[in-house]
Structure formats: structure tokens, C-alpha cells
Kinemage of the C-alpha trace (Angstrom):
@kinemage 1
@onewidth
@group {chain A} dominant
@subgroup {mainchain}
@vectorlist {calphas} color= white
{ca unk a 1} P 277.550 19.420 -74.944
{ca unk a 2} L 280.202 21.332 -72.833
{ca unk a 3} L 277.367 23.037 -71.099
{ca unk a 4} L 275.673 19.722 -70.159
{ca unk a 5} L 278.935 18.399 -69.100
{ca unk a 6} L 279.693 21.327 -66.946
{ca unk a 7} L 276.278 21.245 -65.492
{ca unk a 8} L 276.729 17.588 -64.514
{ca unk a 9} L 280.039 18.299 -63.010
{ca unk a 10} L 278.624 21.179 -60.966
{ca unk a 11} L 275.889 18.980 -59.609
{ca unk a 12} L 278.269 16.273 -58.555
{ca unk a 13} L 280.512 18.895 -56.882
{ca unk a 14} L 277.581 20.202 -54.997
{ca unk a 15} L 276.606 16.633 -53.883
{ca unk a 16} L 280.144 15.756 -52.610
{ca unk a 17} L 280.220 19.180 -50.812
{ca unk a 18} L 277.066 18.024 -48.978
{ca unk a 19} L 278.731 14.770 -48.101
{ca unk a 20} L 276.506 12.691 -50.548
{ca unk a 21} L 278.470 11.023 -53.172
{ca unk a 22} L 276.571 9.856 -56.262
{ca unk a 23} L 276.498 5.984 -56.267
{ca unk a 24} L 278.145 5.765 -59.687
{ca unk a 25} L 281.123 8.075 -58.510
{ca unk a 26} L 281.834 5.906 -55.387
{ca unk a 27} L 284.905 3.944 -55.768
{ca unk a 28} L 284.417 2.354 -52.317
{ca unk a 29} L 282.118 2.024 -49.475
{ca unk a 30} L 284.032 3.701 -46.576
{ca unk a 31} L 282.952 3.147 -42.990
{ca unk a 32} L 284.643 4.537 -39.922
{ca unk a 33} L 286.107 2.056 -37.476
{ca unk a 34} L 285.872 3.553 -33.973
{ca unk a 35} L 288.356 1.787 -31.792
{ca unk a 36} L 290.632 2.286 -28.766
{ca unk a 37} L 293.691 3.483 -30.718
{ca unk a 38} L 295.508 5.293 -27.785
{ca unk a 39} L 295.623 5.143 -24.074
{ca unk a 40} L 295.246 1.912 -21.983
{ca unk a 41} L 293.286 -0.087 -24.622
{ca unk a 42} L 295.449 0.762 -27.682
{ca unk a 43} L 296.531 -2.846 -28.044
{ca unk a 44} L 292.935 -4.032 -28.030
{ca unk a 45} L 291.805 -1.755 -30.649
{ca unk a 46} L 294.731 -2.400 -33.050
{ca unk a 47} L 294.457 -5.970 -32.457
{ca unk a 48} L 290.788 -6.263 -33.497
{ca unk a 49} L 291.471 -4.063 -36.601
{ca unk a 50} L 294.473 -6.237 -37.757
{ca unk a 51} L 293.026 -9.690 -36.646
{ca unk a 52} L 289.299 -9.193 -37.320
{ca unk a 53} L 288.474 -6.205 -39.706
{ca unk a 54} L 291.266 -6.731 -42.214
{ca unk a 55} L 290.845 -10.421 -42.559
{ca unk a 56} L 287.113 -10.329 -42.978
{ca unk a 57} L 287.229 -7.223 -45.314
{ca unk a 58} L 289.816 -8.965 -47.592
{ca unk a 59} L 287.355 -11.937 -47.834
{ca unk a 60} L 284.344 -9.538 -48.442
{ca unk a 61} L 286.120 -7.704 -51.406
{ca unk a 62} L 287.451 -10.926 -52.878
{ca unk a 63} L 283.740 -12.151 -53.054
{ca unk a 64} L 282.865 -8.897 -54.986
{ca unk a 65} L 282.687 -6.288 -52.256
{ca unk a 66} L 279.587 -4.328 -51.742
{ca unk a 67} L 277.697 -4.323 -54.905
{ca unk a 68} L 280.789 -4.500 -56.908
{ca unk a 69} L 282.444 -1.813 -54.979
{ca unk a 70} L 285.356 -2.285 -52.347
{ca unk a 71} L 284.488 -2.152 -48.612
{ca unk a 72} L 286.897 -0.176 -46.623
{ca unk a 73} L 287.310 0.990 -43.120
{ca unk a 74} L 289.263 4.062 -41.893
{ca unk a 75} L 290.382 4.233 -38.322
{ca unk a 76} L 288.873 6.851 -35.748
{ca unk a 77} L 290.300 7.006 -32.130
{ca unk a 78} L 287.669 6.936 -29.392
{ca unk a 79} L 290.186 8.364 -27.017
{ca unk a 80} L 289.275 5.901 -24.360
{ca unk a 81} L 288.691 6.392 -21.474
{ca unk a 82} L 288.026 10.166 -22.163
{ca unk a 83} L 284.239 10.059 -22.780
{ca unk a 84} L 283.857 13.843 -23.399
{ca unk a 85} L 286.460 13.707 -26.323
{ca unk a 86} L 284.808 10.730 -27.884
{ca unk a 87} L 281.282 12.274 -27.776
{ca unk a 88} L 282.764 15.319 -29.693
{ca unk a 89} L 284.351 13.029 -32.268
{ca unk a 90} L 280.945 10.923 -32.564
{ca unk a 91} L 279.130 14.125 -33.313
{ca unk a 92} L 281.449 15.131 -36.031
{ca unk a 93} L 281.064 11.629 -37.597
{ca unk a 94} L 277.288 11.961 -37.497
{ca unk a 95} L 277.422 15.386 -39.283
{ca unk a 96} L 279.595 13.925 -42.008
{ca unk a 97} L 276.782 12.409 -44.342
{ca unk a 98} L 279.352 10.474 -46.306
{ca unk a 99} L 279.497 8.183 -43.432
{ca unk a 100} L 276.739 5.580 -43.815
{ca unk a 101} L 277.208 4.039 -40.470
{ca unk a 102} L 279.741 3.367 -37.684
{ca unk a 103} L 281.571 0.220 -36.803
{ca unk a 104} L 282.168 0.515 -32.950
{ca unk a 105} L 284.971 -1.538 -31.344
{ca unk a 106} L 285.570 -0.132 -27.994
{ca unk a 107} L 284.324 -0.569 -24.551
{ca unk a 108} L 280.798 -0.446 -23.008
{ca unk a 109} L 281.628 2.737 -21.158
{ca unk a 110} L 282.348 4.445 -24.412
{ca unk a 111} L 279.233 3.156 -26.057
{ca unk a 112} L 277.157 4.284 -23.209
{ca unk a 113} L 278.780 7.806 -23.805
{ca unk a 114} L 277.013 8.275 -27.149
{ca unk a 115} L 273.756 6.953 -26.200
{ca unk a 116} L 272.016 10.402 -25.913
{ca unk a 117} L 273.521 11.588 -29.185
{ca unk a 118} L 272.670 8.544 -30.961
{ca unk a 119} L 268.900 9.214 -30.110
{ca unk a 120} L 269.251 12.439 -31.965
{ca unk a 121} L 271.549 11.250 -34.854
{ca unk a 122} L 270.354 9.043 -37.651
{ca unk a 123} L 273.585 7.003 -37.770
{ca unk a 124} L 273.413 3.203 -37.529
{ca unk a 125} L 276.036 1.886 -35.092
{ca unk a 126} L 277.334 -1.868 -35.256
{ca unk a 127} L 279.055 -2.619 -32.013
{ca unk a 128} L 280.730 -6.005 -32.125
{ca unk a 129} L 282.767 -5.793 -28.901
{ca unk a 130} L 281.067 -4.091 -25.968
{ca unk a 131} L 279.925 -6.933 -23.588
{ca unk a 132} L 278.560 -5.184 -20.574
{ca unk a 133} L 274.883 -5.453 -19.441
{ca unk a 134} L 272.956 -2.602 -20.904
{ca unk a 135} L 271.643 -0.065 -18.388
{ca unk a 136} L 269.328 2.199 -20.571
{ca unk a 137} L 265.654 1.429 -21.302
{ca unk a 138} L 266.395 1.136 -25.270
{ca unk a 139} L 269.306 1.230 -27.696
{ca unk a 140} L 269.439 4.904 -28.550
{ca unk a 141} L 268.212 5.375 -32.070
{ca unk a 142} L 269.789 2.515 -33.921
{ca unk a 143} L 272.559 0.605 -32.042
{ca unk a 144} L 273.093 -3.028 -32.854
{ca unk a 145} L 275.231 -5.209 -30.616
{ca unk a 146} L 276.870 -8.319 -31.283
{ca unk a 147} L 278.376 -10.008 -28.110
{ca unk a 148} L 276.176 -12.415 -26.066
{ca unk a 149} L 274.507 -10.490 -23.264
{ca unk a 150} L 275.096 -11.593 -19.615
{ca unk a 151} L 271.396 -11.352 -18.768
{ca unk a 152} L 270.776 -14.442 -21.192
{ca unk a 153} L 273.966 -16.454 -20.670
{ca unk a 154} L 274.988 -16.092 -17.005
{ca unk a 155} L 271.909 -17.882 -15.625
{ca unk a 156} L 272.922 -20.887 -17.938
{ca unk a 157} L 276.570 -20.763 -17.111
{ca unk a 158} L 276.106 -20.713 -13.337
{ca unk a 159} L 273.445 -23.368 -13.408
{ca unk a 160} L 275.830 -25.797 -15.304
{ca unk a 161} L 278.612 -24.967 -12.918
{ca unk a 162} L 276.516 -25.837 -9.972
{ca unk a 163} L 275.404 -29.034 -11.659
{ca unk a 164} L 279.015 -30.127 -12.875
{ca unk a 165} L 281.135 -28.762 -10.020
{ca unk a 166} L 278.698 -29.102 -7.094
{ca unk a 167} L 279.788 -25.588 -5.961
{ca unk a 168} L 277.946 -23.872 -3.401
{ca unk a 169} L 279.903 -20.793 -2.103
{ca unk a 170} L 281.270 -17.767 -4.260
{ca unk a 171} L 283.887 -15.081 -3.816
{ca unk a 172} L 283.647 -12.171 -6.127
{ca unk a 173} L 286.276 -9.882 -7.504
{ca unk a 174} L 285.193 -6.933 -9.546
{ca unk a 175} L 286.059 -3.528 -11.005
{ca unk a 176} L 283.965 -0.857 -9.359
{ca unk a 177} L 284.729 1.959 -11.764
{ca unk a 178} L 284.432 0.099 -15.115
{ca unk a 179} L 280.833 0.092 -16.496
{ca unk a 180} L 280.929 -3.346 -18.228
{ca unk a 181} L 282.428 -4.992 -15.097
{ca unk a 182} L 280.115 -3.395 -12.583
{ca unk a 183} L 276.823 -3.863 -14.449
{ca unk a 184} L 277.773 -7.455 -15.342
{ca unk a 185} L 278.501 -7.829 -11.724
{ca unk a 186} L 275.028 -6.863 -10.893
{ca unk a 187} L 273.670 -9.452 -13.355
{ca unk a 188} L 275.930 -12.077 -12.097
{ca unk a 189} L 274.989 -11.560 -8.364
{ca unk a 190} L 271.452 -12.017 -9.130
{ca unk a 191} L 272.099 -15.044 -11.320
{ca unk a 192} L 274.222 -16.702 -8.610
{ca unk a 193} L 271.727 -16.061 -5.903
{ca unk a 194} L 268.869 -17.487 -8.282
{ca unk a 195} L 270.866 -20.578 -8.582
{ca unk a 196} L 271.218 -21.007 -4.838
{ca unk a 197} L 274.908 -19.880 -4.388
{ca unk a 198} L 276.101 -18.227 -1.317
{ca unk a 199} L 278.266 -15.167 -1.867
{ca unk a 200} L 280.814 -15.248 0.966
{ca unk a 201} L 282.972 -12.141 -0.022
{ca unk a 202} L 282.848 -9.343 -2.466
{ca unk a 203} L 286.203 -7.609 -3.381
{ca unk a 204} L 286.251 -4.360 -5.355
{ca unk a 205} L 289.102 -2.743 -7.123
{ca unk a 206} L 289.711 0.126 -9.505
{ca unk a 207} L 290.358 -0.371 -13.171
{ca unk a 208} L 294.090 -0.792 -14.122
{ca unk a 209} L 295.226 -1.467 -10.572
{ca unk a 210} L 298.386 -3.630 -10.419
{ca unk a 211} L 298.480 -4.899 -6.824
{ca unk a 212} L 295.489 -7.025 -5.737
{ca unk a 213} L 297.004 -8.375 -2.412
{ca unk a 214} L 294.246 -7.230 -0.245
{ca unk a 215} L 291.589 -8.679 -2.532
{ca unk a 216} L 293.509 -11.937 -2.724
{ca unk a 217} L 294.075 -12.220 1.039
{ca unk a 218} L 290.299 -11.763 1.548
{ca unk a 219} L 289.373 -14.456 -1.235
{ca unk a 220} L 291.925 -16.781 0.458
{ca unk a 221} L 290.246 -16.395 3.748
{ca unk a 222} L 286.710 -16.921 2.398
{ca unk a 223} L 287.733 -20.252 1.069
{ca unk a 224} L 284.895 -20.257 -1.528
{ca unk a 225} L 284.206 -23.073 -4.020
{ca unk a 226} L 284.538 -20.700 -6.941
{ca unk a 227} L 285.859 -17.272 -7.643
{ca unk a 228} L 283.692 -15.132 -10.039
{ca unk a 229} L 285.675 -12.255 -11.805
{ca unk a 230} L 284.064 -9.091 -13.313
{ca unk a 231} L 287.001 -7.272 -14.745
{ca unk a 232} L 288.366 -6.075 -18.215
{ca unk a 233} L 290.535 -8.730 -19.527
{ca unk a 234} L 293.865 -7.286 -18.471
{ca unk a 235} L 292.803 -6.781 -14.836
{ca unk a 236} L 291.261 -10.088 -14.661
{ca unk a 237} L 294.493 -11.828 -15.795
{ca unk a 238} L 296.389 -9.822 -13.137
{ca unk a 239} L 293.946 -10.950 -10.519
{ca unk a 240} L 294.338 -14.607 -11.487
{ca unk a 241} L 298.087 -14.488 -11.626
{ca unk a 242} L 298.244 -13.099 -8.154
{ca unk a 243} L 295.749 -15.580 -6.954
{ca unk a 244} L 297.875 -18.574 -8.367
{ca unk a 245} L 301.105 -16.998 -7.213
{ca unk a 246} L 299.767 -17.024 -3.723
{ca unk a 247} L 298.756 -20.760 -3.862
{ca unk a 248} L 294.887 -20.176 -4.522
{ca unk a 249} L 293.722 -22.767 -7.158
{ca unk a 250} L 290.050 -22.228 -6.715
{ca unk a 251} L 288.072 -22.581 -9.959
{ca unk a 252} L 287.862 -19.203 -11.707
{ca unk a 253} L 284.429 -18.230 -13.383
{ca unk a 254} L 283.776 -15.013 -15.485
{ca unk a 255} L 280.942 -12.569 -15.885
{ca unk a 256} L 281.721 -12.433 -19.656
{ca unk a 257} L 284.088 -9.530 -19.821
{ca unk a 258} L 287.541 -11.067 -18.911
{ca unk a 259} L 288.349 -14.590 -19.550
{ca unk a 260} L 287.436 -14.688 -23.430
{ca unk a 261} L 289.867 -11.737 -24.033
{ca unk a 262} L 293.534 -12.407 -25.205
{ca unk a 263} L 294.781 -9.920 -22.637
{ca unk a 264} L 293.556 -12.190 -19.930
{ca unk a 265} L 295.563 -15.078 -21.115
{ca unk a 266} L 298.757 -12.901 -21.520
{ca unk a 267} L 298.515 -11.019 -18.191
{ca unk a 268} L 297.717 -14.127 -16.244
{ca unk a 269} L 301.010 -15.514 -17.673
{ca unk a 270} L 299.162 -18.537 -18.781
{ca unk a 271} L 297.810 -19.158 -15.157
{ca unk a 272} L 294.294 -18.480 -16.247
{ca unk a 273} L 294.110 -21.832 -17.864
{ca unk a 274} L 290.957 -23.688 -16.889
{ca unk a 275} L 288.843 -20.548 -16.368
{ca unk a 276} L 285.225 -20.813 -17.335
{ca unk a 277} L 283.206 -18.267 -19.306
{ca unk a 278} L 280.906 -17.793 -22.163
{ca unk a 279} L 281.951 -16.747 -25.762
{ca unk a 280} L 280.660 -16.109 -29.325
{ca unk a 281} L 282.496 -19.489 -30.388
{ca unk a 282} L 284.623 -22.356 -29.415
{ca unk a 283} L 287.776 -23.143 -31.384
{ca unk a 284} L 287.077 -26.771 -31.887
{ca unk a 285} L 283.691 -26.168 -33.545
{ca unk a 286} L 283.988 -28.348 -36.670
{ca unk a 287} L 281.914 -26.161 -38.875
{ca unk a 288} L 283.741 -25.100 -41.988
{ca unk a 289} L 282.973 -21.340 -41.342
{ca unk a 290} L 284.717 -21.688 -38.064
{ca unk a 291} L 287.646 -23.762 -39.160
{ca unk a 292} L 288.333 -21.649 -42.302
{ca unk a 293} L 288.514 -18.547 -40.224
{ca unk a 294} L 290.915 -20.097 -37.622
{ca unk a 295} L 293.093 -21.401 -40.401
{ca unk a 296} L 293.441 -18.022 -42.021
{ca unk a 297} L 293.892 -16.404 -38.681
{ca unk a 298} L 296.776 -18.613 -37.779
{ca unk a 299} L 298.374 -18.112 -41.145
{ca unk a 300} L 298.180 -14.254 -40.836
{ca unk a 301} L 299.227 -14.013 -37.181
{ca unk a 302} L 301.919 -16.783 -37.452
{ca unk a 303} L 300.413 -18.490 -34.329
{ca unk a 304} L 299.731 -22.064 -35.456
{ca unk a 305} L 298.922 -23.258 -31.829
{ca unk a 306} L 296.569 -20.286 -31.009
{ca unk a 307} L 293.100 -19.154 -32.102
{ca unk a 308} L 291.185 -15.983 -32.153
{ca unk a 309} L 289.665 -14.588 -28.814
{ca unk a 310} L 285.954 -13.842 -28.520
{ca unk a 311} L 286.390 -10.183 -29.511
{ca unk a 312} L 288.352 -10.879 -32.649
{ca unk a 313} L 285.861 -13.552 -33.731
{ca unk a 314} L 282.913 -11.142 -33.030
{ca unk a 315} L 284.610 -8.517 -35.054
{ca unk a 316} L 285.301 -10.855 -38.038
{ca unk a 317} L 281.657 -12.039 -37.977
{ca unk a 318} L 280.256 -8.534 -37.783
{ca unk a 319} L 282.113 -7.378 -40.971
{ca unk a 320} L 280.562 -10.405 -42.812
{ca unk a 321} L 277.007 -9.637 -41.404
{ca unk a 322} L 277.680 -5.961 -42.213
{ca unk a 323} L 278.473 -6.872 -45.928
{ca unk a 324} L 275.347 -8.819 -46.248
{ca unk a 325} L 273.351 -5.900 -44.866
{ca unk a 326} L 274.884 -3.452 -47.320
{ca unk a 327} L 274.516 -5.686 -50.302
{ca unk a 328} L 270.889 -6.179 -49.587
{ca unk a 329} L 269.901 -2.712 -48.616
{ca unk a 330} L 268.551 -0.687 -51.504
{ca unk a 331} L 270.399 2.409 -50.255
{ca unk a 332} L 272.921 3.556 -47.470
{ca unk a 333} L 270.009 5.642 -45.884
{ca unk a 334} L 269.699 4.629 -42.152
{ca unk a 335} L 266.079 3.288 -42.511
{ca unk a 336} L 267.269 0.999 -45.239
{ca unk a 337} L 270.282 -0.199 -43.195
{ca unk a 338} L 268.003 -0.682 -40.119
{ca unk a 339} L 265.737 -2.897 -42.347
{ca unk a 340} L 268.795 -4.802 -43.599
{ca unk a 341} L 269.981 -5.618 -40.035
{ca unk a 342} L 266.377 -6.656 -39.076
{ca unk a 343} L 266.340 -8.885 -42.156
{ca unk a 344} L 269.101 -10.999 -40.755
{ca unk a 345} L 267.379 -14.197 -39.721
{ca unk a 346} L 268.917 -17.545 -38.865
{ca unk a 347} L 272.190 -16.658 -40.532
{ca unk a 348} L 275.119 -19.193 -39.978
{ca unk a 349} L 278.295 -17.446 -38.649
{ca unk a 350} L 281.386 -18.143 -36.754
{ca unk a 351} L 279.336 -17.443 -33.639
{ca unk a 352} L 276.461 -19.781 -34.478
{ca unk a 353} L 273.120 -19.134 -36.043
{ca unk a 354} L 272.200 -15.463 -35.521
{ca unk a 355} L 269.058 -13.116 -36.044
{ca unk a 356} L 268.167 -9.627 -35.116
{ca unk a 357} L 264.602 -9.441 -34.112
{ca unk a 358} L 264.719 -5.891 -32.980
{ca unk a 359} L 267.322 -2.981 -32.709
{ca unk a 360} L 269.737 -3.746 -29.936
{ca unk a 361} L 270.949 -7.346 -28.991
{ca unk a 362} L 271.461 -10.139 -31.448
{ca unk a 363} L 269.767 -13.486 -30.869
{ca unk a 364} L 271.748 -16.624 -31.039
{ca unk a 365} L 270.513 -20.287 -31.319
{ca unk a 366} L 272.271 -21.218 -28.095
{ca unk a 367} L 274.851 -20.060 -25.572
{ca unk a 368} L 278.519 -21.154 -26.028
{ca unk a 369} L 279.918 -22.037 -22.712
{ca unk a 370} L 283.849 -22.417 -22.894
{ca unk a 371} L 287.026 -23.155 -20.861
{ca unk a 372} L 290.297 -21.524 -21.415
{ca unk a 373} L 292.778 -24.099 -22.813
{ca unk a 374} L 296.421 -24.022 -23.705
{ca unk a 375} L 297.787 -20.783 -25.378
{ca unk a 376} L 294.253 -19.187 -24.481
{ca unk a 377} L 292.374 -21.054 -26.913
{ca unk a 378} L 288.645 -21.259 -26.221
{ca unk a 379} L 287.398 -24.820 -25.671
{ca unk a 380} L 283.776 -25.985 -25.310
{ca unk a 381} L 282.725 -26.754 -21.737
{ca unk a 382} L 281.594 -29.143 -20.273
{ca unk a 383} L 283.651 -31.440 -22.426
{ca unk a 384} L 281.553 -33.944 -24.259
{ca unk a 385} L 282.787 -37.489 -23.587
């Protein structure tokens, strides 16, 4: 009996050494949370973990976890904006076979950075927050994105703006050295032109600038009907604050990377109220799945008059989708996880009814157009009367 027991222990030890824990020995399903945990985006990475990951994981585990085991996430810093350092970290994560997959909550730039390695590494990546237009011909090996994509939503948003606001001319402000902002601007430019808008000025700036006086002066001189922003939320907020401080009250519209983020509201000092964009959800959506989440978020964050931004909502949603995938998958092997994601059809979530029809972008039943209200709350637009 002792020999049999010793042999079993030896086998288990060997499996652990190879990074494959026997299912019965696993106390929890642990997944790396790759977020911006240092540098200019540290507040973003920590906020999404505390406001989205932790709340959703608590709910998943209260409902039984993953086949009776706890779901856990451990933090990994993507070292944004240092792409080279992040690629090295990603390669180590791939080599560790105890990681069944990766939850990626950072920027489009950092997701672009691991594209080539993902094609060689059989590691499923769920990316709730990258919102930039995709510039590669495919999604690496197995990358699943969650945010609405500008190619699908911007034509709808700009068509509705033309219809509702009777706007004809556009001034553009964008970050030239940020991938999401730059590629979204390319999509936006085409969608605006397709809808008959005249672009009267384009003002470029670099990521994390603080003084936009030159750009603001040019926008004032252009006297356009709307101002379209394509920046990260923080930079977008600073641009709008400086526009308003200089007396420019032109309607602000987004390409999807700025207005729906909490940093936009904070750095605009509330002057971004009324800006238009798209989101994964609107805070006044009466569905119980939405209102229960908002209620819990308000209690946890002690912000009774606020609501989660689009990135937090996408992160929260993604954890619940991920739990369904893990519970339905026969194993944690990449092929089984991919099949699990592709089995998600017409699932009701905070962000509407969602499906994955292929690796890459998620499909939603309809776009969610929103306007920024008091305290940065995302409200449906146009308002239904």
C-alpha cells in the first residue's frame, strides 16, 4: 500500500512539475489578469480589477465557482507602454502550462504587441477592454475581444448624429502615437465621409500631452458643427476641458476610446457632460442583470450617484461569460476553451445579447449609443420621449 501511495505521489509531483495539476488536486482555477499595474495607466488597471474582476468573481464563486472550484485571478503587470517587456512576460505565461488562459485588460497597443507570439502559442486570450480598430488580418491564434468595434458602430453613431443634430462639418482631434486612437480615427474618417460630413480641420497630438492650446485654437477657427475626439480617456478629458475653458461649447463626439472611460469625466472636470459615444451598456437599462450590477457596484464603491464606466462593465461581463465557458468546457485545453467561447450564442449580459460566431470580435444584438450625464453616468442617446 505504501508503494502504491508513494507511486501516486510521485506521479502527481511529476504532473505539477510539468505545470499540469490533476483536476482533483486543484483547489482553484487560477487565471492571470494582465493589466496596466504601473506607469501611466496604473489607475486604469487597478480600477478594472477592483471594480470589475473582484465583483464578478465574488458572484461566480457564490454561485458554485467552476465545477465546484473557486475561480481566482492573479495580477500580472503588462508594463505599459513598454511593449518589449510585456512580450517577454507573455512568453513566460505561455510556457507555464498551469495557466489555462489569459484575461487581458490593457490597451490595444499592448494586445497588438503579442499578436505574433499568440499565433505560435496555444493560449486563449480574453480581452475585455481593448477598443481600437484591429489592423491585422486575423486574431492571432485564439484572441477573443469584448468591446464593440468601431467599424460596426461608428457608421450608426455618425448617421444618427447627422439625423438628430443636422451637423455637416467636423473638427477632429486625435492622438497620433496611440494605436487605438490612430486606427479608430481612420475608421471614423471614412464613416464621417460616407455620411456626407465635411472635415474642416484635423489636429494631431501625442499621447499624454498636457497643453492642447494650438489644437484648441485651430478647432475654434474651424467653427465646425461637431468635434470628434480620438484619444485615450485621460487625454480626451484634457482636450475637452481646455476647449470649454476657452469658450468652445461645440458638441463633442467620440470614436469609442475616450468618452466612455471614467478618466475622461475626471480629467474634463465634469466639462465633458453631454459628449456622445457608444458603449457596452447604458446605466438606465432597466434589465435586472444591469441594475443588479449597478446596485452592487455603488455599494462597493460607495458612489450612490455614479455608475460603472464602459470598461468596468465589459470586464464584469467578461468574467461571467468566462465562467460559463469554463463550466461548459470538458477540459482546460485550448481547443476545448475555444469551442466553449464559440458556443456562446444569444447570451443575455449587461452589454446586451451577445454571441461569438468566430474567433475575434463579439457580436451584439444592437449598438448602444450613449451620452455622458451627471457624474459621468452613461445615458442612452437619443433620449426616447
